Phi, psi and omega in degrees: 000124180255098184302315182296313182296317181296319182290316180299323179299323181276321189264338182109145184265339184250163180288140354265143176294155182301318180295319179297321179296309188288326185266341184228297189298315181291313176300320179295318178301315181297322177294318178298316179298317186283329187248328192251000186303305182295320179298320180301314181291324177298316180293320177302311183297314180298321181295317180296316178301314181297316180300320179295313181297330180271008180060031175262353181212124178298151183301322182296319180289319178300320179300313182294322178295315180297322177297319178296318178296320179296327176289316184293325184292345180280349183294154177282102185296335181294341179273354181286128179234152179301137177231120183299351176292336182240141181297319182203188182300323187291320176291327177296313180295322178298321178294319179292326176293323177298319178297326184280320187235000180100143185296321182298316182287317180297327181294340181282346178298331185268008180298131174063033176212170181223160172298338180292303181289331176295315179298313179298322179296315179296317180302314180292322180300317180284317184298323180297325178291322179295320179294316179297323177297315178295322177300322176298320177292323177296319179300316182296316178294322178301315179301318180296315180297317181293321179296317178293326178300319181295334180279344188232033176298327183260000186278099182291140177208161176278136170264150183241144165230143183056031182066011182247148176304130188241294182211159175287145170218199174236157178295327176297317178297317179297311181295327179292328175297316178298317180302312182298320178297318179296322180291329175292323176293327174299317180298321179295321178294321177299315179297320177298320178301314181294326176292321180290319192275055170235153191262124173270357187296139184098348176288341182055225184293317176184346185237023185068215188212161176276356178274151184276068179274169175242104178293326180296320181293320177300315179299316182296316183294335184254004175080014174283145187286330179196176178269135171281099202297301184293121187292329177293316177300318183300326181267322188274341189286151173227007186293333178294329176287319179297315183295320177297315180295319180295325179293325176291318180301312179299313181301314185283327176294314180296319178294316181301328181292314181281335174297318177300319179290327176297324177299321177294319178301327184276350180297152182299324182293321180274306170063036179269327182241132174248118179283139181299152184304328182294345187235022173237160175232152180264177180267150178286346183230337184246096188293345181280348189286140168236088187278121182283063187296329179300320179286321179299315179294324178298318178298314181294316180295325177299317178294322178300313181296319177298315181300316179294318180296322177293326176298319178301313180297318181292325179295331178277342185297126179066015172287131182305147182278101181174220179290113180246021180302322183298315177291325182291333175305320180274333187281316187305311180300330178294318179292319177300318181294322178298314178296319180296317180295320176300321177295325176298319178298314180300317181294316180297313182288332172300315179297318180296312184298317184291335188248358184285161172244138178252128183278090186298314183296316181293321179296319180293322177298315179295331179286351176261352186261171174060026173060026190282356175265004189292341174302324181291329176301311179296321180295320180296318178300319181281319187280317188259340183239009171059027170280149175291155190294326181295321176295317179300317180295322179297318178295316180297322179295319178300314180293324179296315180296319179296322179296318179296317179299321183273351183066037183243144171281161184298321182289348180277348175280143172276162180295328179294318180294320180295319181295329178292334180279347182244143177259329190279330192222150172237121178277148168277164178300322180293319178299313183295321179299322178289322181299319184271002182266115182295334177295317178295319178307311183293317182299326181283346178270069185257009175297153181311126180090357182280177185275358178309132180309322179297316181289319178297319177299319177297316181296318179298315179300317178298316180294323179297320179292317178296322181299323179295315179296318181291326176295322177296320179299315180292321178297322179293322177298313181294323179293323180295323177292321178297317180295322178295319178297320179292323177298313179300318180298318179294318179296321177297316181298321180293328178285322185281346179297000000 
């Protein structure tokens, strides 16, 4: 039995083998068709314009090439299928361009470039758009969180530490915490965008080229912010992929944590958040159920996005420092999917946040239970009666233990009963009423960043002003890409005249 001969007989003796086609070449071709088609033509056009401007290509030839490219981009890309005659999509398009304008002319499109810098350029061109799309979803969710915060500045609720009732806060204060965390993740995405949006074009295979090209002009025509200067770095680096993946990981881990808590809020036992009817599903057997499936899916999708982003990082781990296009062929779609999935989470939770109802009365009731205002008892003893805090804490602990033994909430004790438990201090009825009132507790936490309505209102106003500036920053990024596209169009038009 000849294993090699038998396998070759079945799979084929010449390139490409059937297994190679089905497991690698065809999937890669489909990814290139689905994700890189527009980027490929943008790079072709910019390269031709640059070659003409550098007197490396006569205007007449540049005109014919651009006309051919304009014809080809009109084809229905969904009809493109892998053909073993061509290694990949780019060779297929090059062949079709040859058919349209002649092989000699089409062959000049590849002057002073390599599949290496072309591939890296396309990846960055596409990835920056994916990041901007996710940033748009982050902006929308941020707006929803900030808007809901303004509605619940006075809405008292219990805060938890170690999963246990801890102290009173407000729902506005809580949502603002989520908002601030989200905005830091937005900043990470912006930084990732700037890392991605630099041009490797002109690096060619790895050492640039002997032709007098302008790498700066290529970057300008395609909207890249600058040139990734060292040509070896331009081809060998993978840190832009790592940074993009890490920004998704941070965003989704942080989001997943508060999404998990929202699920607890929506439970019947807690009952603080009611998800709108449009975003719940019922049970096939239990008609009373209002299942917050939108939040459940958000939690699952967040983990999905993290997993894909971690896969990207792992795929780069121990990859040799040099041409990594081969690994990136498989890696890029995973990263795109991670960003897209993260965007789904943002969209789902935006819908939930904007349409949910918060049970103010139930939240305030819970903020009076489980002795969670007792910190204020210790604070009053120290602040108003000049006991040292350790002594104050000991007295408060004693009262807490007695309350647990008696099965009583703090507000159920009379001031006379409380005074009998203490030797050092006598509270007035007014003092005791304030101590057990969660609203007073919150109002007194007016230190910077605290839940006091006055302080939360100040923070919201500050965030609203910052949001306007940050929206302008994002608008400027998008405008710069639009201007680059318009510049390329004008340059093409001047060549085609």
